C-alpha positions as CSV (number, residue, x, y, z in Angstrom):
1,M,-18.9,-16.7,0.8
2,A,-16.3,-14.9,-1.3
3,L,-15.7,-16.3,-4.7
4,T,-12.1,-16.8,-5.9
5,P,-11.0,-15.9,-9.4
6,D,-11.0,-18.5,-12.1
7,P,-7.8,-20.6,-11.8
8,S,-7.4,-20.5,-15.5
9,R,-6.5,-16.9,-15.1
10,S,-3.3,-17.8,-13.2
11,L,-1.1,-17.5,-16.3
12,V,0.0,-14.1,-17.4
13,A,-0.9,-13.0,-20.9
14,A,1.6,-13.8,-23.6
15,G,3.3,-10.6,-24.8
16,L,3.5,-9.0,-21.3
17,R,6.6,-7.0,-20.7
18,V,8.1,-6.7,-17.3
19,V,10.7,-4.6,-15.5
20,G,12.8,-5.7,-12.5
21,D,12.2,-4.4,-9.1
22,P,14.8,-1.7,-8.2
23,E,16.0,-3.8,-5.2
24,L,16.2,-7.1,-7.1
25,R,19.6,-8.9,-6.9
26,R,20.6,-11.5,-9.5
27,L,23.4,-13.8,-8.3
28,R,25.2,-16.9,-9.7
29,Q,24.9,-16.0,-13.3
30,G,21.2,-15.0,-12.8
31,R,20.2,-18.4,-11.4
32,L,19.5,-16.9,-7.9
33,L,17.1,-14.0,-7.5
34,V,17.1,-12.2,-4.2
35,G,14.6,-9.5,-3.4
36,G,10.9,-8.8,-3.8
37,S,8.4,-8.0,-1.1
38,P,8.4,-9.7,1.3
39,V,12.1,-10.4,0.6
40,G,12.6,-13.9,-0.7
41,V,14.9,-16.1,-2.8
42,V,14.1,-17.9,-6.1
43,K,16.4,-20.4,-7.6
44,L,16.2,-20.8,-11.3
45,H,17.2,-23.5,-13.8
46,P,19.5,-22.2,-16.5
47,A,16.7,-22.0,-19.0
48,G,14.6,-20.0,-16.5
49,A,17.5,-17.6,-15.8
50,Q,17.9,-17.1,-19.6
51,L,14.2,-16.2,-19.8
52,V,14.4,-13.7,-17.0
53,D,17.5,-12.1,-18.5
54,G,15.6,-11.6,-21.8
55,W,12.5,-10.1,-20.0
56,L,14.7,-7.6,-18.2
57,R,16.2,-6.6,-21.5
58,G,12.7,-5.9,-22.9
59,V,11.8,-9.3,-24.5
60,P,8.0,-10.0,-23.9
61,V,6.8,-13.1,-22.1
62,G,6.3,-15.9,-24.6
63,A,3.3,-18.2,-25.1
64,G,4.6,-21.2,-23.3
65,V,2.7,-22.3,-20.2
66,A,5.7,-22.8,-18.0
67,E,7.1,-19.4,-19.1
68,R,3.9,-17.6,-18.3
69,R,3.7,-19.5,-14.9
70,L,7.2,-18.4,-14.0
71,A,6.3,-14.8,-14.9
72,R,3.3,-15.0,-12.6
73,R,5.3,-16.2,-9.7
74,L,7.9,-13.5,-10.0
75,L,5.1,-10.9,-10.3
76,N,3.5,-12.3,-7.2
77,R,6.8,-12.0,-5.3
78,N,7.3,-8.4,-6.5
79,M,10.6,-9.3,-8.1
80,V,9.3,-8.0,-11.4
81,H,6.5,-5.6,-12.3
82,P,4.3,-5.3,-15.3
83,Q,5.2,-2.7,-17.9
84,V,1.7,-1.6,-18.9
85,A,0.5,0.4,-21.9
86,H,0.7,4.1,-21.5
87,A,-2.1,6.6,-22.1
88,G,-3.2,6.5,-25.7
89,S,-1.8,3.0,-26.2
90,A,-3.8,-0.1,-27.0
91,S,-5.6,-1.8,-24.0
92,L,-8.4,-4.3,-23.7
93,V,-10.5,-1.7,-21.9
94,D,-11.2,1.7,-23.3
95,A,-11.0,4.7,-21.0
96,E,-14.4,5.9,-22.1
97,E,-15.9,2.7,-20.9
98,V,-14.9,3.4,-17.3
99,A,-17.5,5.0,-14.9
100,L,-16.5,7.4,-12.2
101,V,-18.0,7.2,-8.7
102,V,-17.6,10.2,-6.3
103,P,-18.8,9.6,-2.8
104,V,-19.3,13.0,-1.1
105,R,-20.8,14.5,2.0
106,D,-21.1,18.3,2.6
107,D,-18.5,19.1,0.0
108,P,-20.2,20.4,-3.2
109,K,-17.1,22.4,-4.3
110,G,-14.9,19.3,-4.1
111,A,-17.5,17.2,-6.0
112,A,-17.7,19.9,-8.7
113,T,-13.9,19.9,-9.1
114,V,-13.8,16.2,-9.6
115,V,-16.7,16.3,-12.1
116,D,-15.0,19.0,-14.0
117,G,-11.8,17.0,-14.3
118,A,-13.4,13.7,-15.0
119,G,-13.2,13.7,-18.8
120,P,-15.6,11.8,-20.9
121,Q,-16.5,9.2,-18.3
122,P,-20.1,8.9,-17.0
123,V,-20.1,10.2,-13.4
124,Y,-22.1,9.0,-10.5
125,V,-22.0,11.4,-7.5
126,I,-23.2,9.7,-4.4
127,D,-24.6,12.3,-2.0
128,D,-24.1,10.6,1.4
129,G,-26.6,12.6,3.4
130,S,-25.3,16.1,2.7
131,E,-27.1,19.0,4.4
132,P,-28.3,20.7,2.3
133,P,-28.4,18.2,-0.5
134,L,-25.9,18.7,-3.3
135,P,-27.1,21.0,-6.1
136,A,-27.4,19.9,-9.7
137,F,-24.2,20.2,-11.7
138,P,-24.0,22.5,-14.8
139,P,-24.3,20.8,-18.2
140,P,-21.1,19.3,-19.7
141,D,-18.8,21.5,-21.7
142,P,-19.8,21.3,-25.4
143,G,-16.1,20.9,-26.3
144,S,-15.8,17.6,-24.4
145,L,-15.0,14.4,-26.3
146,R,-18.6,13.2,-26.0
147,P,-21.6,14.2,-24.0
148,R,-21.0,13.3,-20.4
149,S,-23.7,12.1,-18.0
150,V,-23.6,13.2,-14.4
151,Q,-26.0,11.5,-12.1
152,I,-26.5,12.6,-8.5
153,V,-27.7,9.7,-6.3
154,R,-29.1,11.0,-3.0
155,C,-28.8,9.0,0.2
156,E,-31.1,10.6,2.8
157,E,-29.0,9.3,5.7
158,S,-25.2,9.1,5.8
159,G,-24.1,5.4,5.7
160,G,-20.4,6.3,5.6
161,P,-17.8,6.0,2.8
162,G,-18.1,2.3,2.4
163,A,-21.9,2.4,1.9
164,A,-21.6,5.3,-0.5
165,R,-19.0,3.5,-2.6
166,N,-21.1,0.3,-2.7
167,R,-24.1,2.3,-3.9
168,G,-22.0,3.9,-6.6
169,L,-20.6,0.6,-7.8
170,Y,-24.2,-0.8,-7.9
171,E,-25.5,2.2,-10.0
172,A,-22.5,2.1,-12.4
173,S,-22.9,-1.7,-12.9
174,L,-26.6,-1.3,-13.8
175,D,-25.4,0.8,-16.7
176,G,-22.9,-1.9,-17.8
177,A,-19.6,-0.6,-16.3
178,S,-17.1,-3.3,-15.7
179,I,-14.3,-1.0,-14.4
180,V,-15.1,1.9,-12.0
181,A,-12.9,4.7,-10.8
182,L,-13.6,5.6,-7.2
183,V,-12.5,9.1,-6.4
184,D,-12.9,11.2,-3.2
185,A,-14.2,14.7,-3.4
186,D,-10.9,16.2,-2.2
187,V,-8.9,14.8,-5.1
188,R,-7.6,16.7,-8.1
189,L,-7.4,14.5,-11.2
190,H,-5.0,14.9,-14.1
191,P,-5.8,14.2,-17.8
192,G,-5.0,10.6,-18.9
193,W,-4.7,9.1,-15.4
194,I,-7.4,6.5,-16.1
195,A,-5.9,5.5,-19.5
196,S,-2.5,5.2,-17.9
197,L,-3.7,2.6,-15.4
198,L,-6.1,0.5,-17.6
199,G,-3.3,-1.7,-19.0
200,H,-3.1,-3.4,-15.7
201,F,-6.6,-4.8,-16.2
202,D,-5.3,-6.8,-19.2
203,D,-4.2,-9.2,-16.5
204,P,-7.5,-11.0,-15.6
205,L,-6.3,-11.4,-11.9
206,V,-6.1,-7.7,-11.3
207,A,-9.0,-6.5,-9.2
208,A,-7.8,-3.0,-8.5
209,V,-5.0,-0.6,-9.4
210,A,-4.2,2.7,-7.6
211,P,-2.1,5.7,-8.6
212,R,0.1,7.6,-6.3
213,V,-1.9,10.1,-4.2
214,R,0.2,13.1,-3.3
215,S,-0.8,16.1,-1.2
216,E,-1.2,19.4,-3.0
217,P,1.9,21.6,-2.4
218,G,1.3,24.8,-0.4
219,R,3.0,27.5,1.7
220,R,1.6,26.6,5.1
221,M,3.7,24.5,7.5
222,L,1.0,21.9,7.4
223,D,1.1,21.8,3.6
224,R,4.9,21.4,3.6
225,Y,4.7,18.5,6.0
226,E,1.8,16.8,4.1
227,E,3.7,17.1,0.8
228,R,6.2,14.5,2.0
229,F,4.2,12.6,4.7
230,S,0.6,12.3,3.6
231,P,-0.9,9.1,4.9
232,L,-2.4,8.6,1.5
233,D,1.0,8.7,-0.3
234,M,2.3,5.1,-0.6
235,G,5.7,6.1,-2.0
236,T,7.6,5.5,-5.2
237,R,8.0,1.7,-5.3
238,P,5.5,-0.1,-7.5
239,G,4.2,-3.6,-6.8
240,S,1.4,-5.9,-5.9
241,V,-0.3,-4.9,-2.7
242,G,-0.8,-6.9,0.5
243,A,-0.1,-7.2,4.2
244,G,3.6,-7.5,4.9
245,R,4.7,-6.2,1.5
246,A,6.4,-2.9,0.7
247,V,2.9,-1.5,-0.2
248,P,0.6,-3.1,2.4
249,F,-2.6,-1.4,1.1
250,V,-3.8,1.4,-1.2
251,P,-6.3,4.1,-0.2
252,T,-9.5,4.4,-2.2
253,A,-9.1,8.2,-2.4
254,A,-8.4,7.3,-6.1
255,V,-8.5,3.8,-7.4
256,L,-9.7,1.8,-10.4
257,V,-11.6,-1.4,-9.5
258,R,-13.0,-4.4,-11.4
259,V,-16.7,-4.6,-10.4
260,E,-16.7,-8.4,-10.7
261,A,-13.9,-8.7,-8.2
262,V,-15.4,-6.3,-5.7
263,D,-18.7,-8.0,-5.9
264,S,-17.1,-11.4,-5.4
265,V,-15.9,-10.4,-1.9
266,G,-19.1,-8.7,-0.9
267,G,-18.1,-5.1,-1.6
268,F,-17.0,-2.6,1.1
269,D,-17.7,-3.5,4.7
270,E,-20.3,-0.9,5.6
271,G,-19.8,-1.5,9.3
272,L,-16.3,0.2,9.1
273,R,-16.3,4.0,9.2
274,F,-12.6,4.1,8.8
275,G,-10.2,1.5,7.2
276,E,-12.8,0.2,4.9
277,D,-10.4,0.5,2.0
278,V,-7.7,-1.5,3.8
279,D,-10.2,-4.1,4.6
280,L,-11.4,-4.4,1.0
281,V,-7.9,-4.7,-0.4
282,W,-6.9,-7.4,2.0
283,R,-10.1,-9.4,1.3
284,L,-9.5,-9.2,-2.4
285,V,-5.9,-10.4,-2.0
286,A,-7.0,-13.2,0.4
287,A,-9.5,-14.3,-2.3
288,G,-6.8,-14.7,-4.9
289,W,-7.1,-11.4,-6.7
290,T,-4.2,-9.0,-7.3
291,V,-4.2,-5.4,-6.3
292,R,-1.5,-3.2,-7.9
293,Y,0.1,0.1,-7.0
294,E,1.3,2.3,-9.9
295,P,3.2,5.3,-8.6
296,S,4.2,6.5,-12.1
297,V,0.6,7.9,-12.3
298,V,-0.1,10.7,-9.9
299,V,-3.2,12.5,-8.6
300,H,-3.3,15.1,-5.9
301,H,-5.5,15.6,-2.8
302,R,-6.2,18.6,-0.7
303,P,-4.4,18.7,2.7
304,R,-6.4,19.3,5.8
305,T,-7.4,22.9,6.4
306,S,-6.4,23.1,10.0
307,W,-4.2,21.4,12.6
308,R,-7.3,20.2,14.4
309,R,-8.6,18.4,11.3
310,W,-5.2,17.0,10.7
311,W,-5.0,15.6,14.2
312,S,-8.6,14.2,13.9
313,Q,-7.7,12.5,10.6
314,R,-4.7,10.7,12.0
315,R,-6.6,9.7,15.1
316,Q,-9.5,8.3,13.0
317,Y,-7.0,6.3,10.9
318,G,-5.5,4.9,14.1
319,S,-8.9,4.0,15.5
320,A,-9.4,1.6,12.5
321,A,-6.5,-0.6,13.7
322,A,-8.5,-2.6,16.3
323,P,-11.5,-3.5,14.1
324,L,-9.2,-4.3,11.2
325,A,-7.1,-6.5,13.5
326,E,-10.2,-8.4,14.6
327,R,-10.9,-9.1,10.9
328,H,-7.4,-9.8,9.6
329,G,-5.3,-10.8,12.7
330,S,-1.6,-10.3,12.4
331,A,-1.9,-8.5,9.0
332,L,-2.1,-5.3,11.1
333,A,0.6,-6.2,13.6
334,P,2.4,-3.0,14.8
335,A,5.8,-4.7,14.1
336,R,7.1,-8.0,12.7
337,F,10.4,-9.5,13.9
338,S,12.5,-12.5,13.3
339,L,14.0,-13.7,16.6
340,P,17.5,-12.4,15.9
341,V,16.2,-9.0,14.8
342,L,13.9,-8.8,17.9
343,T,16.8,-9.7,20.2
344,G,19.0,-6.9,18.7
345,A,16.2,-4.4,18.8
346,L,15.4,-5.0,22.5
347,A,19.0,-4.9,23.4
348,V,19.4,-1.5,21.8
349,L,16.4,-0.2,23.7
350,L,17.1,-1.8,27.1
351,A,20.7,-3.0,27.6
352,P,23.9,-1.1,28.5
353,V,25.6,0.2,25.4
354,G,28.5,-2.3,25.3
355,F,26.2,-5.2,25.8
356,A,23.7,-3.9,23.2
357,V,26.5,-3.6,20.6
358,A,27.5,-7.1,21.2
359,V,23.9,-8.4,21.0
360,V,23.3,-6.5,17.7
361,A,26.6,-8.0,16.3
362,G,25.4,-11.4,17.4
363,S,22.0,-10.9,15.7
364,V,23.7,-9.9,12.4
365,G,26.0,-12.9,12.7
366,S,23.1,-15.2,13.3
367,M,21.3,-14.0,10.2
368,V,24.4,-14.2,8.1
369,K,24.9,-17.8,9.3
370,R,21.4,-18.8,8.3
371,L,21.5,-17.0,4.9
372,Q,25.1,-17.8,3.9
373,P,24.3,-21.3,2.5
374,I,21.6,-19.7,0.3
375,V,23.1,-16.5,-1.0
376,G,26.7,-16.5,-0.1
377,S,28.5,-14.7,2.7
378,G,28.9,-11.3,1.0
379,T,25.3,-11.0,0.1
380,A,24.2,-12.4,3.4
381,L,26.0,-9.7,5.3
382,R,24.7,-7.0,2.9
383,L,21.1,-8.2,3.7
384,S,21.5,-8.8,7.4
385,V,22.8,-5.5,8.5
386,P,19.9,-3.5,7.0
387,A,17.5,-6.1,8.3
388,V,18.6,-5.7,11.9
389,G,18.6,-1.9,11.4
390,H,15.1,-2.0,10.0
391,G,14.0,-4.2,13.0
392,I,15.3,-1.6,15.4
393,R,13.5,1.2,13.6
394,S,10.3,-0.9,13.5
395,L,10.5,-1.3,17.3
396,V,10.9,2.4,17.7
397,L,7.9,3.1,15.4
398,A,5.8,0.6,17.3
399,V,6.7,2.3,20.6
400,M,5.7,5.7,19.2
401,R,2.5,4.6,17.5
402,A,1.0,1.6,19.2
403,W,2.8,1.0,22.5
404,W,3.3,4.6,23.6
405,P,1.4,4.3,27.0
406,L,3.6,1.4,28.0
407,A,6.7,3.3,26.9
408,L,5.5,6.3,28.9
409,V,5.2,4.2,32.0
410,G,8.6,2.7,31.4
411,A,10.2,6.1,30.9
412,V,8.8,7.4,34.2
413,T,10.2,4.5,36.1
414,S,13.6,4.0,34.3
415,R,16.1,6.8,33.6
416,R,18.0,4.6,31.1
417,L,14.9,3.7,29.2
418,R,13.8,7.4,29.2
419,R,17.1,8.5,27.7
420,R,17.3,5.7,25.2
421,L,13.7,6.3,24.0
422,F,14.3,10.0,23.5
423,V,17.5,9.4,21.5
424,M,16.0,6.6,19.4
425,M,12.8,8.5,18.6
426,A,14.8,11.6,17.7
427,V,17.1,9.6,15.5
428,S,14.2,7.9,13.8
429,N,12.4,11.2,13.0
430,L,15.6,12.8,11.8
431,W,16.2,9.8,9.5
432,D,12.7,10.5,8.0
433,W,13.7,14.2,7.6
434,F,17.0,13.2,5.9
435,R,15.4,10.7,3.5
436,Q,12.5,12.9,2.4
437,R,13.9,16.4,2.8
438,P,10.7,18.2,3.4
439,R,10.5,22.0,3.2
440,L,10.8,22.2,6.9
441,G,13.7,22.6,9.3
442,P,14.7,19.5,11.3
443,V,13.5,20.8,14.7
444,R,10.0,21.7,13.4
445,F,9.9,18.5,11.5
446,V,10.8,16.3,14.5
447,I,8.1,18.0,16.5
448,L,5.4,17.5,13.8
449,R,6.5,13.9,13.2
450,S,6.2,13.1,16.9
451,F,2.7,14.6,17.0
452,D,1.8,12.7,13.9
453,H,2.7,9.4,15.6
454,L,1.0,10.4,18.8
455,A,-2.2,11.3,17.0
456,Y,-2.3,7.9,15.2
457,G,-1.4,6.1,18.5
458,S,-4.1,7.8,20.4
459,G,-6.6,6.5,17.8
460,V,-5.2,3.0,18.1
461,W,-5.9,2.9,21.8
462,Q,-9.3,4.5,21.3
463,G,-10.1,1.6,19.0
464,V,-8.6,-1.0,21.3
465,L,-10.7,0.2,24.2
466,R,-13.9,0.4,22.1
467,Q,-13.3,-3.0,20.6
468,R,-12.1,-4.5,23.9
469,S,-9.4,-6.4,22.0
470,V,-5.6,-6.1,22.1
471,T,-5.0,-7.9,18.8
472,A,-3.9,-4.6,17.2
473,L,-1.1,-4.2,19.8
474,R,0.5,-7.7,19.4
475,P,3.7,-7.9,17.4
476,E,4.3,-10.8,15.0
477,L,7.3,-13.1,15.4
478,V,8.3,-14.6,12.1
479,G,11.2,-16.4,10.6
480,S,13.9,-14.6,8.8
481,D,12.4,-12.8,5.7
482,L,14.6,-14.9,3.5
483,T,14.6,-18.2,5.3
484,R,10.8,-18.1,5.3
485,H,11.0,-18.4,1.6
486,Q,13.3,-21.2,0.8
487,P,14.8,-21.3,-2.7
488,Q,12.5,-22.9,-5.2
489,E,13.3,-24.5,-8.5
490,E,11.0,-22.5,-10.7
491,A,9.6,-23.7,-14.0
492,T,11.7,-23.2,-17.2
493,A,10.6,-22.9,-20.8
494,Q,10.5,-26.7,-21.0
495,G,8.3,-27.0,-17.9
496,S,10.9,-28.7,-15.7
497,A,10.8,-28.1,-12.0
């Protein structure tokens, strides 16, 4: 049974500084907070609003229990984010106390690159059944900060990435490491990346923290596409990680983990060849730990060397959807809708144009009516229009990625649906091109983006058929993002509620 973290850790540390989420709205003299991920509403007493105002101006969280509890709740809701110590600043954990674990199979060059960029950390290279076995690494540079140990741990048979990481965590913990950096062999590290993340572990609830993993820029068409649309790149928005949030998971291509936390949930699931990192993150969050994403710290990974390997990678990621859905249920739902949003999205896809416009307007009006008593009519409208638009786009993405065989059948049998699908998919892909502005023309990009979705979707169905379960194909019907989280009277400095 997974152990939960000590409840005494639920209060944030006094002295923590926080910054507001870029999408946070403060209404009614700061007494109403709207935003976070998932989007929610928090209603504050005047004293609480004054505290938040001070925090957003740079005042650290005080020592009061109620104040620290309020800070924790806003952190959990992704309304504020911790402002951690930068590289070279004081932290409870020293960067040289962190061990580095590199799982690798048949990539001695990549492993050597990671080892060379590791810095003063002790390194454990887990050779996951490479043929031939990995050669010994040259001795460390005499100019390094201190002698660096590099241990190669050989696994005669490949157990997969989860098993290799578990072995590395075990070996590092035997030597006393409490924080371990897991780094894949195709990742290029940058000086100071570990030190820049360690401040997050001053929070005793943080089990893991991940940097942004960007694809190495290059001149090939594949490189230019991956530069903006790598599946390992979780974007620019920081926050706590979890299903249904802006950052639903973080890859373990590069991540710092607290050994105690990973051990408490039983480590990586060695039965998963793909998606084992998503599974671990969600089990940690379910057990009460926090996983954070810090995009201000960046590492790079190599893009795939060929289109065939690119397609294979996307298909393999998709194939993990079915086993993950069996373990985590609706956490992997291909789309989530409130009833008004779903109604509008289906109308746009299936109904005549005039009727679809009327239904979408009605969906917006329904959401405004539900939100208006909470946030006021103006804010309700500003929230409802993007929500319905996001729902329509979510439906299109689900059609392209999870439901494409059903959409294909419908397109063959219905001329209207065929045209509507073509237009909506083209608009969705062009919207991605407009937002990210990759170094590709719109026509090439739309084609590549469509194949990207198709590769992932083919993997989804491969996993569904192998697992004999359609859980990964089921959408989730939820309440309105805001009305699911009714306003709460949060604690103030005096502890009132």
